[in-house]
Biopython code that builds the backbone (N, CA, C, O; Angstrom):
import numpy as np
from Bio.PDB.StructureBuilder import StructureBuilder

atoms = [
    (1, "UNK", "N", (-11.314, 7.869, 1.533)),
    (1, "UNK", "CA", (-10.725, 6.799, 2.290)),
    (1, "UNK", "C", (-11.279, 5.446, 1.886)),
    (1, "UNK", "O", (-11.954, 5.315, 0.865)),
    (2, "UNK", "N", (-10.988, 4.451, 2.695)),
    (2, "UNK", "CA", (-11.348, 3.077, 2.372)),
    (2, "UNK", "C", (-12.844, 2.838, 2.350)),
    (2, "UNK", "O", (-13.305, 1.881, 1.727)),
    (3, "UNK", "N", (-13.621, 3.696, 3.024)),
    (3, "UNK", "CA", (-15.063, 3.488, 3.014)),
    (3, "UNK", "C", (-15.653, 3.551, 1.608)),
    (3, "UNK", "O", (-16.724, 2.995, 1.365)),
    (4, "UNK", "N", (-14.970, 4.219, 0.680)),
    (4, "UNK", "CA", (-15.419, 4.258, -0.711)),
    (4, "UNK", "C", (-15.394, 2.869, -1.336)),
    (4, "UNK", "O", (-16.100, 2.616, -2.312)),
    (5, "UNK", "N", (-14.595, 1.977, -0.787)),
    (5, "UNK", "CA", (-14.512, 0.619, -1.329)),
    (5, "UNK", "C", (-15.749, -0.200, -1.011)),
    (5, "UNK", "O", (-15.893, -1.317, -1.508)),
    (6, "UNK", "N", (-16.631, 0.326, -0.205)),
    (6, "UNK", "CA", (-17.888, -0.358, 0.099)),
    (6, "UNK", "C", (-19.043, 0.233, -0.697)),
    (6, "UNK", "O", (-20.178, -0.230, -0.581)),
    (7, "UNK", "N", (-18.763, 1.244, -1.499)),
    (7, "UNK", "CA", (-19.780, 1.863, -2.336)),
    (7, "UNK", "C", (-19.562, 1.467, -3.785)),
    (7, "UNK", "O", (-19.651, 0.288, -4.127)),
    (8, "UNK", "N", (-19.274, 2.448, -4.646)),
    (8, "UNK", "CA", (-19.098, 2.168, -6.075)),
    (8, "UNK", "C", (-17.973, 1.168, -6.376)),
    (8, "UNK", "O", (-18.009, 0.485, -7.399)),
    (9, "UNK", "N", (-16.995, 1.084, -5.504)),
    (9, "UNK", "CA", (-15.865, 0.185, -5.741)),
    (9, "UNK", "C", (-15.975, -1.093, -4.914)),
    (9, "UNK", "O", (-14.960, -1.695, -4.561)),
    (10, "UNK", "N", (-17.187, -1.503, -4.608)),
    (10, "UNK", "CA", (-17.391, -2.661, -3.729)),
    (10, "UNK", "C", (-16.787, -3.939, -4.288)),
    (10, "UNK", "O", (-16.498, -4.863, -3.527)),
    (11, "UNK", "N", (-16.591, -4.014, -5.588)),
    (11, "UNK", "CA", (-16.027, -5.232, -6.174)),
    (11, "UNK", "C", (-14.502, -5.161, -6.301)),
    (11, "UNK", "O", (-13.885, -6.076, -6.848)),
    (12, "UNK", "N", (-13.898, -4.094, -5.806)),
    (12, "UNK", "CA", (-12.441, -3.946, -5.891)),
    (12, "UNK", "C", (-11.752, -5.058, -5.116)),
    (12, "UNK", "O", (-12.234, -5.511, -4.078)),
    (13, "UNK", "N", (-10.619, -5.480, -5.645)),
    (13, "UNK", "CA", (-9.822, -6.497, -4.970)),
    (13, "UNK", "C", (-8.379, -6.384, -5.438)),
    (13, "UNK", "O", (-8.078, -5.698, -6.414)),
    (14, "UNK", "N", (-7.497, -7.068, -4.726)),
    (14, "UNK", "CA", (-6.088, -7.164, -5.120)),
    (14, "UNK", "C", (-5.418, -5.796, -5.216)),
    (14, "UNK", "O", (-4.868, -5.438, -6.258)),
    (15, "UNK", "N", (-5.467, -5.042, -4.132)),
    (15, "UNK", "CA", (-4.857, -3.709, -4.111)),
    (15, "UNK", "C", (-4.065, -3.541, -2.820)),
    (15, "UNK", "O", (-4.558, -3.847, -1.734)),
    (16, "UNK", "N", (-2.832, -3.052, -2.949)),
    (16, "UNK", "CA", (-2.057, -2.623, -1.797)),
    (16, "UNK", "C", (-2.015, -1.098, -1.840)),
    (16, "UNK", "O", (-1.450, -0.514, -2.765)),
    (17, "UNK", "N", (-2.604, -0.465, -0.855)),
    (17, "UNK", "CA", (-2.586, 0.983, -0.731)),
    (17, "UNK", "C", (-1.415, 1.354, 0.165)),
    (17, "UNK", "O", (-1.347, 0.909, 1.311)),
    (18, "UNK", "N", (-0.502, 2.154, -0.337)),
    (18, "UNK", "CA", (0.642, 2.558, 0.486)),
    (18, "UNK", "C", (0.586, 4.059, 0.740)),
    (18, "UNK", "O", (0.186, 4.846, -0.117)),
    (19, "UNK", "N", (0.996, 4.420, 1.932)),
    (19, "UNK", "CA", (1.023, 5.826, 2.331)),
    (19, "UNK", "C", (2.332, 6.099, 3.053)),
    (19, "UNK", "O", (2.781, 5.300, 3.875)),
    (20, "UNK", "N", (2.932, 7.225, 2.738)),
    (20, "UNK", "CA", (4.129, 7.635, 3.457)),
    (20, "UNK", "C", (3.753, 8.383, 4.725)),
    (20, "UNK", "O", (2.782, 9.139, 4.747)),
    (21, "UNK", "N", (4.512, 8.172, 5.757)),
    (21, "UNK", "CA", (4.252, 8.844, 7.034)),
    (21, "UNK", "C", (4.200, 10.364, 6.874)),
    (21, "UNK", "O", (3.406, 11.033, 7.534)),
    (22, "UNK", "N", (5.046, 10.905, 5.996)),
    (22, "UNK", "CA", (5.114, 12.349, 5.792)),
    (22, "UNK", "C", (4.385, 12.806, 4.527)),
    (22, "UNK", "O", (4.609, 13.917, 4.048)),
    (23, "UNK", "N", (3.524, 11.959, 3.994)),
    (23, "UNK", "CA", (2.755, 12.273, 2.787)),
    (23, "UNK", "C", (1.592, 13.187, 3.163)),
    (23, "UNK", "O", (0.749, 12.798, 3.971)),
    (24, "UNK", "N", (1.527, 14.393, 2.594)),
    (24, "UNK", "CA", (0.411, 15.284, 2.938)),
    (24, "UNK", "C", (-0.947, 14.742, 2.497)),
    (24, "UNK", "O", (-1.979, 15.192, 2.995)),
    (25, "UNK", "N", (-0.963, 13.783, 1.569)),
    (25, "UNK", "CA", (-2.215, 13.199, 1.095)),
    (25, "UNK", "C", (-2.662, 12.009, 1.940)),
    (25, "UNK", "O", (-3.757, 11.487, 1.729)),
    (26, "UNK", "N", (-1.844, 11.574, 2.885)),
    (26, "UNK", "CA", (-2.142, 10.378, 3.661)),
    (26, "UNK", "C", (-3.516, 10.434, 4.340)),
    (26, "UNK", "O", (-4.234, 9.434, 4.361)),
    (27, "UNK", "N", (-3.881, 11.578, 4.886)),
    (27, "UNK", "CA", (-5.156, 11.697, 5.601)),
    (27, "UNK", "C", (-6.354, 11.397, 4.699)),
    (27, "UNK", "O", (-7.383, 10.929, 5.186)),
    (28, "UNK", "N", (-6.240, 11.653, 3.417)),
    (28, "UNK", "CA", (-7.333, 11.399, 2.480)),
    (28, "UNK", "C", (-7.206, 10.040, 1.806)),
    (28, "UNK", "O", (-8.045, 9.669, 0.985)),
    (29, "UNK", "N", (-6.169, 9.305, 2.149)),
    (29, "UNK", "CA", (-5.924, 8.012, 1.525)),
    (29, "UNK", "C", (-6.621, 6.871, 2.247)),
    (29, "UNK", "O", (-7.415, 7.072, 3.166)),
    (30, "UNK", "N", (-6.298, 5.687, 1.802)),
    (30, "UNK", "CA", (-6.833, 4.472, 2.407)),
    (30, "UNK", "C", (-5.868, 4.049, 3.505)),
    (30, "UNK", "O", (-4.709, 3.734, 3.234)),
    (31, "UNK", "N", (-6.344, 4.041, 4.738)),
    (31, "UNK", "CA", (-5.519, 3.726, 5.898)),
    (31, "UNK", "C", (-6.216, 2.697, 6.773)),
    (31, "UNK", "O", (-7.444, 2.666, 6.847)),
    (32, "UNK", "N", (-5.436, 1.861, 7.433)),
    (32, "UNK", "CA", (-5.996, 0.923, 8.398)),
    (32, "UNK", "C", (-6.861, -0.160, 7.788)),
    (32, "UNK", "O", (-7.778, -0.655, 8.444)),
    (33, "UNK", "N", (-6.596, -0.536, 6.564)),
    (33, "UNK", "CA", (-7.413, -1.531, 5.873)),
    (33, "UNK", "C", (-6.666, -2.853, 5.796)),
    (33, "UNK", "O", (-5.489, -2.888, 5.436)),
    (34, "UNK", "N", (-7.346, -3.936, 6.133)),
    (34, "UNK", "CA", (-6.788, -5.273, 5.985)),
    (34, "UNK", "C", (-7.941, -6.226, 5.698)),
    (34, "UNK", "O", (-8.399, -6.945, 6.586)),
    (35, "UNK", "N", (-8.400, -6.226, 4.463)),
    (35, "UNK", "CA", (-9.511, -7.064, 4.028)),
    (35, "UNK", "C", (-8.923, -8.286, 3.322)),
    (35, "UNK", "O", (-8.678, -8.252, 2.116)),
    (36, "UNK", "N", (-8.701, -9.351, 4.067)),
    (36, "UNK", "CA", (-8.051, -10.528, 3.500)),
    (36, "UNK", "C", (-8.946, -11.270, 2.509)),
    (36, "UNK", "O", (-8.445, -11.984, 1.639)),
    (37, "UNK", "N", (-10.248, -11.111, 2.630)),
    (37, "UNK", "CA", (-11.161, -11.781, 1.699)),
    (37, "UNK", "C", (-11.005, -11.244, 0.275)),
    (37, "UNK", "O", (-11.065, -12.000, -0.695)),
    (38, "UNK", "N", (-10.805, -9.932, 0.165)),
    (38, "UNK", "CA", (-10.656, -9.313, -1.164)),
    (38, "UNK", "C", (-9.210, -8.930, -1.466)),
    (38, "UNK", "O", (-8.934, -8.344, -2.513)),
    (39, "UNK", "N", (-8.291, -9.251, -0.569)),
    (39, "UNK", "CA", (-6.883, -8.868, -0.733)),
    (39, "UNK", "C", (-6.750, -7.353, -0.931)),
    (39, "UNK", "O", (-6.166, -6.884, -1.908)),
    (40, "UNK", "N", (-7.300, -6.616, 0.011)),
    (40, "UNK", "CA", (-7.164, -5.164, 0.062)),
    (40, "UNK", "C", (-6.411, -4.842, 1.342)),
    (40, "UNK", "O", (-6.869, -5.178, 2.434)),
    (41, "UNK", "N", (-5.273, -4.203, 1.218)),
    (41, "UNK", "CA", (-4.458, -3.924, 2.389)),
    (41, "UNK", "C", (-3.845, -2.537, 2.261)),
    (41, "UNK", "O", (-3.500, -2.102, 1.163)),
    (42, "UNK", "N", (-3.713, -1.855, 3.376)),
    (42, "UNK", "CA", (-3.012, -0.566, 3.366)),
    (42, "UNK", "C", (-1.792, -0.686, 4.271)),
    (42, "UNK", "O", (-1.832, -1.335, 5.316)),
    (43, "UNK", "N", (-0.719, -0.052, 3.849)),
    (43, "UNK", "CA", (0.526, -0.079, 4.610)),
    (43, "UNK", "C", (1.066, 1.340, 4.753)),
    (43, "UNK", "O", (0.822, 2.207, 3.914)),
    (44, "UNK", "N", (1.798, 1.548, 5.829)),
    (44, "UNK", "CA", (2.406, 2.849, 6.093)),
    (44, "UNK", "C", (3.917, 2.727, 5.954)),
    (44, "UNK", "O", (4.540, 1.864, 6.572)),
    (45, "UNK", "N", (4.493, 3.589, 5.145)),
    (45, "UNK", "CA", (5.947, 3.645, 5.003)),
    (45, "UNK", "C", (6.456, 4.623, 6.059)),
    (45, "UNK", "O", (6.340, 5.838, 5.898)),
    (46, "UNK", "N", (7.018, 4.084, 7.137)),
    (46, "UNK", "CA", (7.566, 4.937, 8.189)),
    (46, "UNK", "C", (8.641, 5.850, 7.592)),
    (46, "UNK", "O", (9.473, 5.411, 6.798)),
    (47, "UNK", "N", (8.610, 7.104, 7.981)),
    (47, "UNK", "CA", (9.557, 8.114, 7.490)),
    (47, "UNK", "C", (9.531, 8.249, 5.970)),
    (47, "UNK", "O", (10.511, 8.676, 5.360)),
    (48, "UNK", "N", (8.411, 7.883, 5.367)),
    (48, "UNK", "CA", (8.272, 7.942, 3.921)),
    (48, "UNK", "C", (7.474, 9.150, 3.472)),
    (48, "UNK", "O", (6.725, 9.748, 4.245)),
    (49, "UNK", "N", (7.649, 9.491, 2.217)),
    (49, "UNK", "CA", (6.927, 10.596, 1.600)),
    (49, "UNK", "C", (6.038, 10.051, 0.485)),
    (49, "UNK", "O", (5.943, 8.839, 0.292)),
    (50, "UNK", "N", (5.406, 10.931, -0.227)),
    (50, "UNK", "CA", (4.471, 10.573, -1.287)),
    (50, "UNK", "C", (5.147, 9.708, -2.352)),
    (50, "UNK", "O", (6.128, 10.130, -2.964)),
    (51, "UNK", "N", (4.636, 8.523, -2.569)),
    (51, "UNK", "CA", (5.102, 7.575, -3.596)),
    (51, "UNK", "C", (6.529, 7.086, -3.402)),
    (51, "UNK", "O", (7.138, 6.612, -4.361)),
    (52, "UNK", "N", (7.080, 7.180, -2.213)),
    (52, "UNK", "CA", (8.459, 6.746, -1.992)),
    (52, "UNK", "C", (8.667, 5.291, -2.376)),
    (52, "UNK", "O", (9.695, 4.944, -2.957)),
    (53, "UNK", "N", (7.699, 4.435, -2.057)),
    (53, "UNK", "CA", (7.843, 3.011, -2.363)),
    (53, "UNK", "C", (7.809, 2.716, -3.855)),
    (53, "UNK", "O", (8.206, 1.629, -4.275)),
    (54, "UNK", "N", (7.341, 3.665, -4.663)),
    (54, "UNK", "CA", (7.265, 3.465, -6.112)),
    (54, "UNK", "C", (8.472, 4.030, -6.851)),
    (54, "UNK", "O", (8.580, 3.887, -8.069)),
    (55, "UNK", "N", (9.372, 4.665, -6.124)),
    (55, "UNK", "CA", (10.584, 5.218, -6.725)),
    (55, "UNK", "C", (11.629, 4.114, -6.890)),
    (55, "UNK", "O", (11.499, 3.030, -6.320)),
    (56, "UNK", "N", (12.656, 4.403, -7.670)),
    (56, "UNK", "CA", (13.750, 3.450, -7.822)),
    (56, "UNK", "C", (14.432, 3.238, -6.475)),
    (56, "UNK", "O", (14.574, 4.171, -5.685)),
    (57, "UNK", "N", (14.848, 2.011, -6.225)),
    (57, "UNK", "CA", (15.551, 1.687, -4.985)),
    (57, "UNK", "C", (16.936, 2.325, -4.998)),
    (57, "UNK", "O", (17.602, 2.402, -6.030)),
    (58, "UNK", "N", (17.344, 2.780, -3.816)),
    (58, "UNK", "CA", (18.686, 3.352, -3.659)),
    (58, "UNK", "C", (19.296, 2.792, -2.379)),
    (58, "UNK", "O", (18.571, 2.302, -1.514)),
    (59, "UNK", "N", (20.614, 2.859, -2.249)),
    (59, "UNK", "CA", (21.253, 2.383, -1.018)),
    (59, "UNK", "C", (20.799, 3.170, 0.220)),
    (59, "UNK", "O", (20.917, 2.677, 1.342)),
    (60, "UNK", "N", (20.288, 4.372, 0.026)),
    (60, "UNK", "CA", (19.856, 5.208, 1.151)),
    (60, "UNK", "C", (18.446, 4.887, 1.627)),
    (60, "UNK", "O", (17.995, 5.473, 2.611)),
    (61, "UNK", "N", (17.735, 3.979, 0.964)),
    (61, "UNK", "CA", (16.364, 3.654, 1.352)),
    (61, "UNK", "C", (16.318, 3.130, 2.780)),
    (61, "UNK", "O", (17.185, 2.366, 3.205)),
    (62, "UNK", "N", (15.293, 3.550, 3.511)),
    (62, "UNK", "CA", (15.116, 3.069, 4.883)),
    (62, "UNK", "C", (14.654, 1.617, 4.867)),
    (62, "UNK", "O", (14.175, 1.114, 3.850)),
    (63, "UNK", "N", (14.803, 0.960, 5.999)),
    (63, "UNK", "CA", (14.332, -0.427, 6.120)),
    (63, "UNK", "C", (12.821, -0.482, 5.937)),
    (63, "UNK", "O", (12.300, -1.457, 5.397)),
    (64, "UNK", "N", (12.118, 0.543, 6.376)),
    (64, "UNK", "CA", (10.666, 0.578, 6.241)),
    (64, "UNK", "C", (10.239, 0.528, 4.780)),
    (64, "UNK", "O", (9.346, -0.240, 4.425)),
    (65, "UNK", "N", (10.862, 1.333, 3.933)),
    (65, "UNK", "CA", (10.468, 1.325, 2.519)),
    (65, "UNK", "C", (10.878, 0.002, 1.871)),
    (65, "UNK", "O", (10.172, -0.491, 0.992)),
    (66, "UNK", "N", (11.977, -0.566, 2.280)),
    (66, "UNK", "CA", (12.373, -1.884, 1.751)),
    (66, "UNK", "C", (11.350, -2.947, 2.153)),
    (66, "UNK", "O", (10.996, -3.808, 1.348)),
    (67, "UNK", "N", (10.881, -2.885, 3.392)),
    (67, "UNK", "CA", (9.889, -3.848, 3.869)),
    (67, "UNK", "C", (8.571, -3.706, 3.115)),
    (67, "UNK", "O", (7.949, -4.705, 2.751)),
    (68, "UNK", "N", (8.144, -2.464, 2.880)),
    (68, "UNK", "CA", (6.893, -2.232, 2.152)),
    (68, "UNK", "C", (7.019, -2.727, 0.719)),
    (68, "UNK", "O", (6.092, -3.353, 0.204)),
    (69, "UNK", "N", (8.132, -2.462, 0.072)),
    (69, "UNK", "CA", (8.329, -2.962, -1.294)),
    (69, "UNK", "C", (8.285, -4.487, -1.330)),
    (69, "UNK", "O", (7.696, -5.069, -2.241)),
    (70, "UNK", "N", (8.902, -5.133, -0.348)),
    (70, "UNK", "CA", (8.885, -6.599, -0.292)),
    (70, "UNK", "C", (7.462, -7.110, -0.106)),
    (70, "UNK", "O", (7.078, -8.103, -0.724)),
    (71, "UNK", "N", (6.677, -6.447, 0.736)),
    (71, "UNK", "CA", (5.286, -6.833, 0.938)),
    (71, "UNK", "C", (4.489, -6.672, -0.355)),
    (71, "UNK", "O", (3.716, -7.552, -0.731)),
    (72, "UNK", "N", (4.684, -5.544, -1.028)),
    (72, "UNK", "CA", (3.988, -5.309, -2.300)),
    (72, "UNK", "C", (4.339, -6.397, -3.315)),
    (72, "UNK", "O", (3.458, -6.913, -4.002)),
    (73, "UNK", "N", (5.609, -6.742, -3.408)),
    (73, "UNK", "CA", (6.030, -7.777, -4.351)),
    (73, "UNK", "C", (5.461, -9.138, -3.963)),
    (73, "UNK", "O", (5.106, -9.925, -4.840)),
    (74, "UNK", "N", (5.370, -9.426, -2.683)),
    (74, "UNK", "CA", (4.791, -10.699, -2.241)),
    (74, "UNK", "C", (3.326, -10.798, -2.666)),
    (74, "UNK", "O", (2.884, -11.848, -3.133)),
    (75, "UNK", "N", (2.581, -9.721, -2.507)),
    (75, "UNK", "CA", (1.191, -9.726, -2.946)),
    (75, "UNK", "C", (1.094, -9.882, -4.458)),
    (75, "UNK", "O", (0.300, -10.688, -4.943)),
    (76, "UNK", "N", (1.882, -9.132, -5.202)),
    (76, "UNK", "CA", (1.832, -9.211, -6.669)),
    (76, "UNK", "C", (2.181, -10.615, -7.142)),
    (76, "UNK", "O", (1.531, -11.145, -8.042)),
    (77, "UNK", "N", (3.192, -11.214, -6.550)),
    (77, "UNK", "CA", (3.573, -12.585, -6.917)),
    (77, "UNK", "C", (2.438, -13.551, -6.622)),
    (77, "UNK", "O", (2.135, -14.427, -7.432)),
    (78, "UNK", "N", (1.812, -13.392, -5.465)),
    (78, "UNK", "CA", (0.672, -14.241, -5.101)),
    (78, "UNK", "C", (-0.454, -14.102, -6.122)),
    (78, "UNK", "O", (-1.023, -15.099, -6.565)),
    (79, "UNK", "N", (-0.770, -12.868, -6.490)),
    (79, "UNK", "CA", (-1.866, -12.630, -7.423)),
    (79, "UNK", "C", (-1.556, -13.174, -8.814)),
    (79, "UNK", "O", (-2.452, -13.656, -9.507)),
    (80, "UNK", "N", (-0.316, -13.099, -9.216)),
    (80, "UNK", "CA", (0.056, -13.654, -10.531)),
    (80, "UNK", "C", (-0.138, -15.158, -10.568)),
    (80, "UNK", "O", (-0.396, -15.721, -11.631)),
    (81, "UNK", "N", (-0.020, -15.811, -9.437)),
    (81, "UNK", "CA", (-0.131, -17.268, -9.382)),
    (81, "UNK", "C", (-1.566, -17.750, -9.217)),
    (81, "UNK", "O", (-1.832, -18.950, -9.289)),
    (82, "UNK", "N", (-2.479, -16.834, -9.000)),
    (82, "UNK", "CA", (-3.903, -17.227, -8.832)),
    (82, "UNK", "C", (-4.541, -17.560, -10.164)),
    (82, "UNK", "O", (-5.721, -17.907, -10.213)),
]
sb = StructureBuilder()
sb.init_structure("model")
sb.init_model(0)
sb.init_chain("A")
sb.init_seg("    ")
for serial, (resi, resn, name, xyz) in enumerate(atoms, 1):
    if name == "N":
        sb.init_residue(resn, " ", resi, " ")
    sb.init_atom(name, np.array(xyz, "f"), 0.0, 1.0, " ", f" {name:<3s}", serial, name[0])
structure = sb.get_structure()
């Protein structure tokens, strides 16, 4: 989980951790993180599965996955401008 980011990965920054609500790996992932100083954030894709936000967009995508993708793109755009 996110506590590893305070150990060997203490210098990590600029990461959006995404987890799907129905992802069996979610429990072992980074959850509940919002470190604005290092730009480390975790988001939950409601009704999402493993890596759903990284798949190609389709008309059937839920609003939740669209919102998470928009958030990810906003962070990436911000980081590119730094």
